[in-house]
Every structure is written in C-alpha cells, then in structure tokens.
N, C-alpha and C positions, 0 to 999 in steps of 0.2 A: 739260074742254074741250080740243079737239085742233086743231092747225093742220097740214094736210098730213101727219097721222099723228104729229105731235110734241106731247108733253104740254105744255100751257100753263096748267094749273090749279094749279101749284105752281112757285114761282120757283126758278131754277137757282142753284147755288152761285157765289160770287164767285171767279173764277179769272183768272190772268194767263198769257199764252202769248207768250214771247219770239219764237217762230218767225213770228208774224204781223207783226212789225216790218218796215217797208220796208228798214231797214238790214240786217237778217238775211236777208231775201229776196234782196237784191242780193249779199250775201256768198255765199250758197249757190249762186247762179247763177254767180258768178265762180269759185268753187271747182270747179265742174263744167265750166268753160270755155265757158259759154253766153253768147252775145251776146243782149241784150234791149233794151227801150226804157223801162225804169223809171227816171224821172229822180230827182234829189235833192229835188224838191218835187212828189211824185206826187199825182194824184187817186186816192183810195183808198176802197174800199167793203168793209165787213165784213158778211157775212150771218150772221144768227143770233148776235148778239153777247153773248147771256146778260145778265149784269149790266152789261156795257159797260166793264169795267175796262181790258181790252187796247185797245179802240178809243180810249178817252179818253187813256190814257197815251201812245199813239202819236201822237195828235193834238197832245198837249202837247209832245212831244219831237222832232217832225219838221215841217219846212216842208211845205206842200201843203194840199190840201183833203180833209177826211175825212168820210165818210158811213158810217152803219151802219143796219142793219135788224134788228128783232126783233119777232115777232108779239105777244109778251106785253107788255101795256101797263104793268104794274108795272115790268118790266125796262127798258122804254123810258124810263119816267119817271125811274128811277134813273140811267140813262145820261145823260139830259138834265141832271139835277142835278149829276153829276160834271163834265159838259162845261161847264156854266155857270161853274164855278169857274176854268176855264183862261183865260177872256177870249177864247177863240178860237171861231169859228163851226164847230160840228160838226153835220152834218146827221143827226139821229136820226129814223128812220121806224119805223112799226109795221105796215107792209103785210105781207100774205102774199107769198110768193115770186111767185105768179102775178100779183098786183096790181103788185108792183114791176117785173116784166118788162114790163108794159104802160105804165109811166110814160114820159112824154116830156120831163120837166123836169129830168132828171139829166144830168150830163156824161158823156163817155166816160171810162172809168177806166184807169189804168195798172196798178192792182193790185186784184184781187177776192180776198177771203180768207174761208174758212168752216172753222171748227174744230169737230169733233164734231157735224156736222149730217147729212152724206151718208148715214150708216148708220141714221139714226133718223127718216127721213121716208119718205113713200110715193113710188111711181113718178112721180106727177104733180108732186110737189115737186121731185124730182131733174130732171125734164124742164124745170121752170120755171127752175131754177138754170142749166141748160145754155142756155136761152133768154136769160137775163140775160147770161151770158158771151158768147154770140153777138152780142147787140145792143150791149152796153155796154163790153166790154173792147177797148181799142185794139190795133191790130197792134203786136206787140212787147211787149205787156203780159203780166203774170204772174198766174196763178191758183194760190192755195194751197188745198189740200183735204186733210182728214184723215178717216180712216174705219177701222172695224174690218175686219180681214182674216180671211176664212173659214179660211185655212190654220191659224192658231193658235187660232181660236175653236171649230173643229169639235167638240172633245171636250166643250165646255161648253154647246153650243147646246141639247141636250135638257134640261139642268138649268135653263137660263134659261126655256125654254118652260113647264116645270113651275111655276117661280116665278110667272111672269106669269099663267098660267091659274088657278092656285090663288087668287091675289089677286083675279082677276076673277070666279071662279065659286063660291068656297067661303068666302073670308075675310069677316069682319064688321068694322064700325066705320069710322073715318076712314081716309084713305090710309095714314098712318103705321102704324096698327094692322094694316091688311091686309098691308102689306109685311112687318111683323114676323112675322105668322102664316104667311105664305108661306115665309119663311126657316126658320121652325121646322119646317114640314111637310117641306121638302126635307132639312133636317137629320135628321129622324126616318127618312126614307127611306135616307139614307146609313148611319145607325147600325143600321138593320135588315138589314144585310148585302146591300144592293142589288147585283145583278150589274153594273148600269151603273156605279156608283161603284167597285166592285172592279176593273173593267176600265178605268176612266178615273180614275186617282188624281189627275190634275191638276184634275179637276172638284171633288173634295172639297177640295183645297188652295185652289182659287179661292173656294169657298163660305166658307171661313174668312176669306179676305181681304175678301170682300164685307161681312161683318158688322161690319167696322171703320169703314165709311163712314156718313155721315149720311143721313137720309131724303131730303133734297133731291137729293143726288147719285144715290142708288139709284133714285129715282122716274124721273129722266131717263135714266139709263144702262140700266136693265133693265126698266122697266115701261111703256115707250111702247107705243102701239098698233102702231107699226112698229119693227122691230129687225132690220136686215139686214146682217150681216157679208158682205162681198163679196170679190171678187178683183180684182187690179190690171187684168186684161184688160177686165173689165166697166166699170170706171171709165174706163179709157183709151178704150174704144170709145164710151162715152157722151159724153165731152168732145170727141172728134174731131168730133162734129156741130157744135161751136162753133169748129171750126178750131184746136183746142188740141192741142199735142204735148207729151208728157212730156219734161221737161227734166232733173230730178234730184230726189233726196230733200231735203226741208228739214231733215232730221237729218243734218248734215254728216258725222258719224262713219260713217254707213252708206255713204258714197261714197269713203272713203279707202282706198288700197291696203293690203292686209294687215290692215285693221281692220273693214271693212264686211261681211265674210263669212269663214267658216272657211277655213283654208289649203287644205284639200282642194277647196274650191269654186272657187278662183281660176282654175284651168285650164279647168274646165267653163264657168264664166261667160264667160271670155274667148273661148271658142270659139263662143258664141251671138251671131249677128249681129242677130237680130230683137230690138228693145228690149223689146217686151212679153213675149216668151218669157223673156228674160233676167231681167226683174223677177219674173216668176212663179217662176222657178227660184231666185232669191235668197230669195224668201219661203219657199220650201220648205226651203232650207238653214237659215234663221233661225227657222223655225216662227213666222213673223211674225204678231203679233196686231193691230198698229196701224201704219198708214202715215201719213206726213206728206209729201205730194207737191207738187212745183211743176210746173205746166204753163205753157207759153208759147205765145202766138198768133204763130207764125212765128219759132221759135228759129233762131239761126245759131250756128255754131261760131266761137269766138274764134281768131284767128290766134295763133301762138306769140308774136309780137312784141307784139300787143295784150294778151295775157294777162300777159306779163312786165311791161309798163308799168303795167297796172292793179294787179296784185298788189304790185309794188314801191311803188306810191303808198299802199297801205293802211297805216294807223296803228293800233296796238294799245296799250291802256292797262291797267295793273295794276288789277284790281278785287278780287283776293283778298288774303289776308294774306301780306305779304312774308316773314314768318318761318315760315309753315306751307306750304311748297311741296308741291304734289302729287307723289307718286311713282308714281301709276298713275291711269288714267282708265277709267271703266266704258264699255265699248263693246258693240255688239250681240252680240259673241261672247265676252264676259267681260272681266275686268280686263286692260288693256294696261299693262305696266310702262314707265315713261318712262326711257329710257337716260340715265344721268347725263352721259355724254360728249357727248350732243346737247342735252338739255334744260337741263343745268346752266349752260353758257355763255349760252344764250338767256335764262334766267330771271335770271342775273346782270346781263346787259345791260339788261333791262327795269327791274330795281330801281335800277340806277345812273343810268338816263336821267333827263333833266329831266322833272319831273311824271310819272315812271314811264311814259313814253309813247315808243314806238319806231315808226319807219317802216321797213318791210321793206327797201326799196332802200338807205336810208342805213345800216341795220344791217349789211347785207352789204358795203357799200362801206367801212365803217369798219375792217374786218379783225379786229375783236375776236372774231369767231366762228371764226377759224382756217379750216380746210378744209371747213367745213359748206357744202353746196350749197344753191342756191336752193330746190330741191324739198324738202330736209330741213327747212329753216327754215320754209318755207311750211306744210308739213304739221304741224310742231311748233306753230306759232302757231294753226292750226285746232284741234289737239288741246287746247291750253291754253284756247282760247275755249270749247270744249265742256265743259271741266272747271269753268269759271267763274273761273279764275285771272286771265284777261285778257278784254278785250272790244274789238271794233273801234270806233274813234272815229267819231262821227257825221260824215257829209258833208253835213248839212243846209245849205240856202242861207240860212237865217235863224237862226243860232245865238243871237243876243241875244233874239229873240222866243221861241225855245224855252225859254231859261232863265227868262224872265218867266212864261210859261205854266206851266212845270213847278213853279216856286216856288209859284205860287198853288194849283195842284192839290195839291201836297204839304202845304201848310198845312191844306187841307181834310181830307186823309187823316189827318194827325197829330191834328187836332182830334177826328176820329171814333174814333181809336184808344182814347180814354179809355173808350168804351162798346162798341166793336166790335172783335172779334178775328178778322175775316175779310178784312182789307185789308192784308196783310203785304207790300205793294209800294209803293215810291216811284219817281217818275219821274226818270230820269237823263238830263238834256238833252244832255250831251256824248257820250252813247252812242246816243241815239235809242231807248232801251228802258226798261223798268222793272227795278229790281233788288230783291232780297229784303231787307226791313228789318222785323224782327219787331215785334210790338205793343209790347213793353217798350222796345225801342230807339226806336220812334217816340214813346212817352210821355216818355222821357228827353230826346230832341231837343226836343220841345215845351216841356218844363219849362225847358230851358236857353235856348231862344229867347224864352221869356216872362220871362226875367230871374230865375228862381228860383235862389237862392244854394245851396240844398240840393236838387238834382234828385231824389235818392233819396227824401227826405221827401215831396216833392210827388207822386211816383208812388205811394208807399205810401199816402198819404191817399186818392188816387183809387181804388185797389184796395180799401182798407178800407171806403170809403163804399159800394162796390158789393158788399161781402161776398165778395171774391175773394182767392185766394191765387195763388202762382206754382208752376211746376214746376222743381225743381232736381235734376239727375241722375236724371230720370225719376220723381221722387216729389214729390207735392204737399206744400208746406209746411203745417204745422199751427198754428204759433204766430206771434205778431207778430215775435218775435225772429228766428225762422227766415226769415220773409219779408224782413225788413230786411237780414239777412245775405246772403240770396240776391240781393236787389236791389243791394246794395253791390258784390257780386262782378260782377254783370252790368254795372253802371255802369263799373267799372274796366276790364273787358274792352272795353266799348264805347268808352270814352275813349282807351284806348291802342291798340286794334286796328282800330277801325272808322271813327273820325272822319276820319282822313286820306283814306281811300277815298271817303267820302261827299263830302268837299270836292272831291276830284279829279274826280268824275263830275258835279259840279254840283248835288248834292242839298243840301249844307250851305250 
C-alpha cells in the first residue's frame, strides 16, 4: 500500500530527532541572526511523524498545541497511545497530505516540520505539502524540511535502482525476503568485477553499510515507489510558492565560521551573493548527502543589538559527563579540535555554576572567562551543544506542566523498556527535547523508582525471563555470572555518572 508514493504496508522504525524541537528550531534561527515569529508556546504540526516519538516528546516538554499527521493507521495509533500517557491533548491525524491541505478545522501553525518525507513521495505529495505550508503556516513561522541531496547520492543512485527493481521484478517471498534477495543480487554484481562498482567505490562501501540496517528501515529508505534525491535549488523554488525563504541549516555546525565548509571554500562562498547558488556551492564542497533546512515565511535579519540581547539571555545546562570533557567535535569537514585556552575556561565555568547552568551574558560579565569575546563564547557554546556536552535550557511558558507531562510519558517508556529495545529516549522537560537513555538505564531507573533494593537483580530477572543477554565491550554475555557482572558495572556507571544529569534535566 502506498500513499503519495510512500510505503505504508510496513511500519517505520521508532526514531527521535532533536532538530524538530521548537527549542532547537529557535536556537538555529538565532544562531543565524534570523528574526522570526515562533513563540515559546507554538502551534506546531509534524507531517509524516512515523511512530510519533518526536512529536509526543516535544508535546510533553514544550508549551503550546501540537498536531501530527501520518497516513499509516498503525503508526497513528501508536502515536495516540504515546500521547495519551502525557495527559496533554495532541492532535493525531491519519490524512493524506492532500486531504490535510483541504481541512478547515486546524489552526494556523507557527512551526511545520517534516523529516525524511520530501525525497520519498511523489510530485503530488510535495505539491500538497507546499499547499499546507501556504495555507497553514503563519507569517513569521518556520518550516523544517530534510531531504536526500543529489550531490552526494549521485554515485549510489544506479545501485539503488538495481536494488528496487530486482525486489519488484525478480525476488520472491515476503517483503523482507525480497529485500534480502535484492541486496544479495547487487552484492554479486559488485563481486563480479562490475565496472560500475570499480569506478564508484563509494557505492560498494554504501552497500556494506546498508546491510547493517533492519528491514523496516531499508523498506522505507530504499524500496519506496518514489525515491528522489534532489538539489537545494529545487526545494527552494518549490517552497517559494508558499512564500517561504531559506533561513539557515538546522544543523548548526554547518553554519559556523571555519566549521561549516573547508577552509578553501570560505572565500568562494563569501563571494556569492545569491543564497541559492551559495547553498548549491556549499553542497558541492561538502559532497552533501542529506540536508536539514529551515525556511521562514517572511524572515528578517536581527539587528546587532537584538542579537546580542537574545544570545546573552540564553542559558545552557551541562548534559554530558563533567569528568569526560570533549576534546574535539565531529563537523561536516572532519573533527574540529577544541582549543583548551578557549573551551577549558568555559567548561570550568559550566561545571562550577549552580545546577551546572550558565547564562551567556552573566558568564561574560563575571570576568571569569578573561579576554574571551562574545563571539568566541557564543560559538563555543554552540559547538558544545552540537557535541551533546551541554544543551540550551527550555524557554517554555509552562515549565510545571511540562514536567508533569514528561514524567508521565517517561514512566510509560520505562515500563515498555522491559520488553522493547527501540525507545532509547526519555523526555527532558527542562530542555524541551528528548535525550538518549538506553534500555538498561531505563530498566535500572524503573527498578529504583519501584522501590527495588537490588536494582541489578530486578533487571537481571527481567532479562532472564525474556531469554536475553547484554552486550559488554561489543560482545554478548554467555553466562548468568557474566550478565550479572556486566549489569553491576552498568549500574555503577549509571549511579555515579548519569543520575545527576537526569535529575538536572528533569527526567529523574
């Protein structure tokens, strides 16, 4: 079964995307110096929400009204189940995009977000999305869209065509069996000294990576009826019909000076005045495979004074391990080393601060950073945010309500962790996002909250009843003793290195 070219006969994997959070969207726009009209309690719509985890986490951790749409009824039902646990009203719909565009019972939205949809639907579906944005996005509102970029995908496109056509025309059995057969066929082609693979070594490397993914992911990523890597100009031109203008990348690292493109590109990019041509050129420098873009309906440029005031008011909270400080950050052009003379004093100040939380303006005014400039500290905070070491503090208008909703959702997620290994996220209400908390950590938390005096024993019993083991240093345990020892080590690390963070962000 297909909807606007998108496969709906198999459920999508459960994934969470921080970039869809209203908090992170506002941060990206601020970092780019873009004025917008996304409030602290937005009306928010997510299109094609998959299993709904991002939608519900953001509804639980942010004030405002949240709506989401997904054509797959099983996925819509799952999202409704998650949403019900929060105690908040989340509007879950299962319309096609065309049907949604014609609805007259929805509000105007401050944010419309779609992740992993644009490249996997047909022209009619994309036209419907543009119509939704034209009709339903308020002036000053933001649209987040992600898509495969033809620049980086070009060498792999013939391989994907072979995979999809073999699955459709020659493979036998159910979908999973057909996918396996198609991968084996393309693998044989590579091993048979195919000139295509010889001249496109990245395609062969990509094939090896594909085989590591589960069937649900592969079905949606590579075996849709529609699969269209595109270029930035085509997306920009399409969204211009909804009066949307490109604002910035939602991947903040791509926008930072000296970080977002190779050094040799800086002068060339700076010389290009047309924003569309500049982004196309940037994609060529990066051999970009995937873009996460923010468009705004009527963007304006922040004045220097407004930017200074807003950035000075931003607060950042420690979310990483205070004793394991990052020394480098992965960027679009490789690992960027963090200069100790800049990052050392900043990380020292964060760890010393009350609740490990700093406000940029107060941090600069304190004098404890010496001669570091506003620009240096601001970029450093953005870099540390991208590394996961810190996170911007939520600016929600209803923090107590967020904590209540997030606590209820997290209880549901922790209860499911006993049997489900695919929900490795808990809602952090003081950040307005979800953060990674793996299954074993969730099971330990649940045992502690349920009053278990020996949390390790409780988790061991649950795993033993399910006939499951754990992975320690990349190897699955084989005996009860190995499993208990591994769980004990995990519990000690959790108790001493994670609990303080979980309390700080409002999860514990």
